[in-house]
N, C-alpha and C positions, 0 to 999 in steps of 0.2 A: 518244371511247370506243374506237373501233376501233384507234386508235393505241395507246392504253393497254393494251388487251387483247393486242396484238401484243407489247408489252414484258413481258407477264406480270403486269400489275397485277390485284390481287384487290379485290373490293368488299365492304365490311363495313357492316352496318346499325347503327343507334344502340345496339342491344343487344350488339354485338360479333359477331353471327353472319355468316358468309360467305354471300353471295348473288350475284345478278346485277343489273345496273342496272335492267332492266325490272321484275323482281319487286319490287325495293325501291321504285322510284318508284310503282308501282301500289299497293303496300301503304300508302303514305303519302298516297294520294288523287289522284295524278296519273293522268290518263286519256287523254292524247294526247301524241304525240311529233312534233316538227318536225325534219325532216332536210333539210339543204342539199345542193345538187348543183352542181358546176362542169362545164363542157362538156369541156375537155381539160386537166386540172390539171397534167399532166407536161410540157407544152410550155414554151418559153421565156416568161417572165413569168407562168407559171401557178402555182397554189398549191403544187404539188409539183415545181417546176422544179429541175433539178440545180443545186447550189451555194447554194440558199436554206436558211433555217433549218428549214423544214418537213421532215418525213420524205419521202424520195424516192418512197415508194409513193403511188399515185394515189388517195389518200383523197378522198372526195366525188365520184368519177366514177360513171358509170352502174352499174358492177359492184358497187362498194362500197355504193352506196345501195340497190340491189336486195337485197343480202345483209342489210343492217340493217333494211330495210323488212319483210322476212320475219319478223324477230324481233319487230318492233313488232306485226305482225298475230298472231303466235303468242302474244304476251302479252295479246291481246284489247284492245289500245289503238287509239285513233283515230290517223290518220296524215296529217300535213300535209307535203307535198313543197314545198320552197322552192327554186325554180329561179333561179339567179343569172344565167343567160345571159351568162356570162363564164368565163374560165379561172381566175379568181381572185375575191377578194371584190368584189362589186358593192355600192356604197353611195353616199351623197351626194357623196363626193369623186371617185369614178370609176365609170364604167359602160363597161368595156372590151369592145369587140367580140371575140368568141372568134377565135382564130387561124384556124380552119378557114373562117371567113366573111369574112375581111378583104379578099379579092379581089372580093367582090360589088360590083357597080357601080350597082345601082338599089335603091330602097326596096322595090319589089315582090319582087325577088329575095331581099332580106334577110328580108322577111316570110315568104317561102316556106321559108327556112332555119329560121326560128323555128318554123314549123308542123311541118316534117319532124322536127326534133330533139325537139320536145315530144311529138309523136305517138309517135315511136319509144320515148322514155323511159317515157311513161305506159302505152303498150300493153305494153311489156316487163314492167312491174310487174304489170299485170293478168294476164299469162300465167302468172305464178308465184303467183297468188292474193294479191298484195300491192298491190291497187289503192288509191291514195290516197283518203282521204275529201275532202281539199281539196288543190288545187295552186295555189301562189303564183307568179304570172307576173311575175318580177322581184323584186329585193330592194332596199328603201329607194330607190325610184325617184323621189324628189322632184324631182331635176333632169331626169328623163327616163330613157330606156333605150337601150342600144346607142349610146353617144355617142362613146367615146374609142378611140384606138389608142395602143399603147406607143411609146416612143422610146428612144434610147440611155441616157437618164437614169432610166428607169422601174426601180423597185426590186422586190425580191421580194414586196412586199405590193401591187404594182400602183400605187404612188404615183408621180406625175410623168408625165403623159400629154398627148397632143395630141388635139384634136378630129378626128374623122373628117370627110370631106367633107360639106358642108351638105346635099347631095342625099340622103344616106342616114342621117345621124345623127338620133337621137331626142331632141335637146336641146330641152327645153320652154321655152327662152328665146327661141326663134324661132317664127314662124308655121309654117314648113315642118317644123321639128323637132317641134312639137306634133302635126301631122298624121301624121308618121312614127311618133312614139311611140304614138299611137292605133292606127295600123295594126299595129304589132308586138304590142301588148297583145291586139288582136283576133285576130291569127294564133295566139297561144298559147292563147287561150280556145277558139277553134274546134277546135284540135287536141285539147285536153282533152275537149271535149264529143263529139268524134268517137269517142273511146274509150269514154266513158260519160257520158250526160246526168246521171247521179246524182252525179258529182264536182263539188263546189263550187269555183269559181275565185276567187282572192284577188288583190287588188292591195295594195301595201304602201309606206308612206312613214314618215318620222320627223319630229322637231321639232314635236311637238304643242303646245309652248309658243307656236309661231308660228301662232296661229289664222288669221291672214289668209292665210298660206301654205297651210294645210290647206284653207281655203275656196276659194282660187284654184285649187289643184290639182284638187280634186274637181269643181268646176264645169267646168273645162276638159275633164277626162277623161270624166266621166259625162254632162254636159249638152251640151257642144260636140262632143266626139269620139264620144259615144254608145258608149262601151266597155261591153259587157254583162257585167261581172263580177258575181258573186254576193255577195262578201264584201269588206269594206274592212278592212285591218289597219294598225296603227300601232306604231312603236317608242315606248316611254315610259320614259325613264330619268331618275331623280332626279339622278344623278351628272352627267348631261349638260345639266342645266338645265331639265328638264321638271317639276320640283317634285314634291310628294307626290300620291298617288292622289286625295285629297280635292279637289285643284285640277283634276283631269281631268274631274270629274263633269259640269260644265256644258257643256263642249265635247262630251262623249260624248252627252249628252241632246239637244243641239241637232242633232247629226249624225243621230241616230235619227229626229228629227222631219223634218229636211230631206230625207233620202234613205229614204223609206218602203219602197223595194224592195230595200234592202241589209240584209245582216247584217254584224256587226262583230266583230273580235277585237283584242286587244292581242297583236301578233305577237312582241313582245320586251319584257320588263320585268325589273328586278332588285331595286330598292329601295335599293341602295347609295348612300350620300350622296357618296362620292368614291372615288378609286382604292382598291379592295380594302377598303373601309370600310363597315360597316353596323352600326347601333346596335341592331338587333333590337327595333325599336319597334312591330312589327306592321304595317309598311307593306306588306310582301309579301302578307300575308293580306288587307289592305284592298283591294289591287289585285284579288285574286280575288273577294272579297265584292262589290265594287262592280260588277264585270262581271256577276256572277251576278244582281245586282239590277236590271239594266237590260234593257229590252225589246230583243230581237234582238241583244244582245251575247252571243256564244256561246262565248267562251273567252279564256284568257290563257296565254301561253307564257313560262316562266322562261328567261332567258339568264344564265348558261349553267351547268347543274347541276354540272359537273365542272371548270370553269375560272374562276378569278378574274381580275380585270383592272380597267381604268379604270371599267368599268360597275358594279363592286361585287364582293363575294366570292361564291364558289361555295357549293353546298350540302354539299360534301364537303371534308375536309382530307386532305392527303397525310401518310401514315405510312410513311416509307421509300418503297418502290415501290408501295404500295397506297393505296386511297382509302377513308376512313372517313366515314360519314354524320355530319354535324355536328348534334348533338342540339338545340342552340338553334335552328338553322335549320329543322329538320323539325318541331319542336314548334309552330311557327307554322301548320303545314298540317294541324292536327287539325280538319278540316272534313269534312262529309258531301257527297259528290258524287252 
């Protein structure tokens, strides 16, 4: 949205009235916003690196996140800060160590870097009255966190990488990597709690269809590594093979029973059956309703309101340079929060 606003895009509600993104979403029942952040997006291999498809402005850096977090708070909405711990997208395919930390030689030093960065970011938000309600320590960290380094073939999206030295990478495919990952998660959590004990800390993985992977990951992180997070989050995408919300119910209930000290969120969902395709069959509302009906499941975040893609369509349609709310999409969200 910050990019669109810079280009002069206007936002129109389903009735044709001009508004802003926060007012519109809140009017339609949305009550929380999830903002991502990259460490240094303008560096080589970063999200806003020179010569890549993205705008060269450093969107999703500390300053841009602070500016939008203030708008979230001004709108009276809850705020989840999603820290990628990378200069670009961190996901199951790549967890690239930020450029400023790539000379670090030990896992203890890298954990210190995680702590210092997290503390600075979250305390800076607190200083401008934009303290997050929740902070996500890493993004889709199923394979681990802080695993990779770029090479000459790495593209603008961060694809095509090498593994960092075994001594420091948080690759959960190895015993040392599991211990490193646990150390890095704990460092981020400690930093958040040092700013405020009231902020909930979140961990996040994807591929909920692979229940054995979910069970393995959570057992390793919470029982073996004893990472003290407050909330566990999942990506759940029909278009990526996770099926419809009705199929998530048994897994979600089992997790609630197994991990009685955790709360849970669906950190990302869309409902699209395939690339930019959604049948408007009520699946999106079902995802919200299911979460609301489960014990200790506290929220679900739609990906991505203004952007269509392989995950499914947006909640808005482009009308020239402007975004207009899709009535069929928002009609599904006529629920009381």
